[in-house]
C-alpha positions in Angstrom: -38.6 7.6 20.2 -36.0 5.9 18.0 -32.9 8.1 17.3 -32.4 9.0 13.7 -28.8 8.5 12.5 -27.6 10.8 9.8 -25.4 9.6 6.9 -23.7 13.0 6.8 -22.5 12.7 10.4 -21.5 9.1 9.9 -19.3 10.2 7.0 -17.8 13.0 9.0 -16.8 10.6 11.7 -15.4 8.0 9.2 -13.5 10.7 7.4 -12.0 12.0 10.7 -11.1 8.5 11.7 -9.4 7.9 8.3 -7.3 11.1 8.8 -6.3 10.2 12.4 -5.5 6.6 11.6 -3.3 7.7 8.6 -1.5 10.3 10.6 -1.1 8.6 14.0 -1.9 5.0 13.4 -4.8 2.9 14.6 -3.3 2.2 18.1 -2.4 5.8 18.9 -5.6 7.5 17.5 -8.3 7.7 20.1 -12.1 8.1 19.9 -11.7 11.6 21.6 -9.3 12.7 18.8 -11.6 11.4 16.1 -14.6 13.1 17.7 -12.8 16.5 17.9 -11.8 16.3 14.3 -15.3 15.4 13.3 -16.8 18.2 15.4 -18.9 15.9 17.5 -19.0 14.5 21.0 -17.3 11.2 21.8 -20.6 9.8 22.7 -21.9 10.6 19.3 -19.1 8.5 17.7 -20.3 5.5 19.7 -23.9 6.0 18.4 -22.6 5.3 14.9 -19.7 2.9 15.6 -19.6 0.6 18.6 -15.8 0.7 18.9 -12.6 1.8 17.1 -12.3 -1.6 15.3 -15.7 -1.0 13.7 -14.5 2.4 12.5 -11.4 0.8 11.1 -13.5 -1.8 9.3 -15.7 0.9 7.7 -12.5 2.4 6.2 -10.3 -0.5 5.3 -12.7 -3.0 3.8 -12.0 -6.6 2.6 -12.9 -5.4 -0.9 -10.2 -2.7 -0.7 -7.6 -5.1 0.5 -8.4 -7.7 -2.1 -8.3 -5.1 -4.9 -4.9 -3.8 -3.8 -3.5 -7.3 -3.7 -5.0 -8.1 -7.2 -3.5 -4.9 -8.7 -0.1 -5.5 -7.1 0.0 -9.0 -8.6 -0.9 -7.6 -12.0 1.9 -5.1 -11.8 4.5 -7.7 -10.9 3.3 -9.8 -13.8 3.6 -6.8 -16.1 7.4 -6.5 -15.4 7.9 -9.6 -17.5 6.2 -8.1 -20.6 8.1 -6.0 -23.2 8.3 -2.4 -21.9 7.2 -3.5 -18.4 10.4 -2.1 -16.8 10.0 1.3 -18.5 9.5 4.0 -15.8 8.1 6.7 -18.1 5.2 4.5 -19.3 4.9 2.8 -16.0 2.9 5.4 -14.2 0.6 6.3 -17.2 -1.1 3.2 -18.4 -1.4 -0.6 -18.1 -1.1 -2.5 -14.9 0.9 0.2 -13.1 -1.3 3.0 -14.2 -4.3 1.1 -12.9 -2.5 0.4 -9.6 -1.4 4.0 -9.1 -4.8 5.4 -10.0 -6.3 3.1 -7.3 -3.7 4.2 -4.7 -4.2 7.9 -5.5 -8.0 7.5 -5.1 -7.6 5.6 -1.9 -4.5 7.4 -0.6 -5.2 7.4 3.1 -6.7 3.9 3.1 -3.4 2.6 1.6 -1.3 4.5 4.1 -3.3 3.0 7.0 -3.2 -0.6 5.7 0.5 -0.5 4.6 1.8 1.6 7.4 -0.5 1.9 10.4 -2.6 -1.3 10.7 -0.9 -2.7 13.8 -3.6 -3.7 16.4 -6.2 -4.4 13.8 -7.3 -7.6 12.0 -4.9 -6.6 9.2 -1.9 -6.2 11.5 -0.2 -9.1 9.7 -1.1 -8.0 6.2 2.2 -6.4 5.2 4.3 -9.5 6.0 1.9 -11.7 4.0 1.8 -9.0 1.2 5.6 -9.0 1.0 5.8 -12.7 1.0 3.4 -13.0 -1.9 5.3 -10.3 -3.8 8.6 -12.0 -3.1 7.3 -15.5 -4.2 6.0 -14.0 -7.5 9.1 -11.9 -8.1 11.4 -14.8 -7.6 9.3 -17.1 -9.8 9.4 -14.5 -12.6 13.1 -14.1 -12.2 13.5 -17.9 -12.5 11.5 -17.9 -15.7 13.3 -14.9 -17.3 16.8 -15.9 -16.1 16.9 -19.7 -15.8 20.6 -19.6 -15.5 20.5 -17.3 -12.5 21.2 -19.0 -9.2 18.8 -17.6 -6.5 21.2 -17.8 -3.6 20.3 -16.8 -0.1 22.0 -13.4 -0.7 20.0 -12.8 -3.8 16.7 -13.7 -2.1 17.6 -11.4 0.8 18.3 -8.5 -1.5 15.0 -9.0 -3.4 13.2 -9.0 -0.1 15.0 -5.7 1.0 14.0 -4.1 -2.3 10.4 -5.1 -1.9 10.3 -3.9 1.7 11.7 -0.5 0.6 9.0 -0.4 -2.1 6.3 -0.7 0.5 7.9 1.9 2.8 8.3 4.2 -0.2 4.7 3.8 -1.2 3.6 4.9 2.3 6.0 7.8 2.3 4.8 9.0 -1.2 1.2 8.7 -0.4 1.7 10.6 2.9 3.7 13.4 1.3 1.7 14.0 -1.8 -2.1 14.4 -2.3 -2.6 15.2 -6.0 -2.6 12.3 -8.4 -0.2 13.9 -10.8 2.3 14.5 -8.0 1.9 10.9 -6.8 2.6 9.6 -10.3 5.7 11.7 -10.7 7.0 10.6 -7.3 6.4 6.9 -8.1 8.1 7.3 -11.5 11.2 8.7 -9.8 11.1 6.0 -7.1 10.6 3.3 -9.8 13.6 4.5 -11.8 15.8 4.0 -8.8 14.2 0.7 -7.9 14.6 -0.7 -11.5 18.3 0.4 -11.5 18.7 -1.6 -8.3 17.0 -4.7 -9.6 19.0 -4.6 -12.8 22.3 -4.2 -10.9 21.3 -7.1 -8.6 20.5 -9.4 -11.5 23.7 -8.5 -13.3 25.7 -9.1 -10.1 24.0 -12.5 -9.6 24.5 -13.6 -13.2 28.2 -12.7 -13.0 28.5 -15.1 -10.1 30.1 -12.4 -7.9 28.9 -13.7 -4.6 
């Protein structure tokens, strides 16, 4: 007699895997840990998912990854528009509001992808994500400040700011669960980041290197 698989059990297992991956990382989380959190036997997990990679793919999907990339690019482009650097409005509406809403709704997925995806098919996602952000940010800076010389030091500092942005995103989404709290934390982080960007641009324009 064919075994009947239940959607409710599949969801419990996937939810448990999402929790373990977000807390311990893909490489450290085990099927036994996931089974215990889901309240099922390890053998039951394998009836629904052939391996840990299949579990990961059920959580971090290509559609999720593509949407995160699209919204991030939209937010970078919005910095060039009037009011785009305003932290108060930044977390409420427009490109940033859309991005933060997406992150809040997919909090653990974002934590896994940006912080704990080593050992998966997306293990190289963050370096590529950072490179794309850096390329777009420098192109925008070149357009807004054509007189600005993008020296090696300037590019290095832009990269450091973007890296800290990704680490900060993971930290905020790990610490806070409610969307309102997430938005407040991002607003505070963005205020600091914008101050750093403005100082860096002013320093570069002054030719202080």
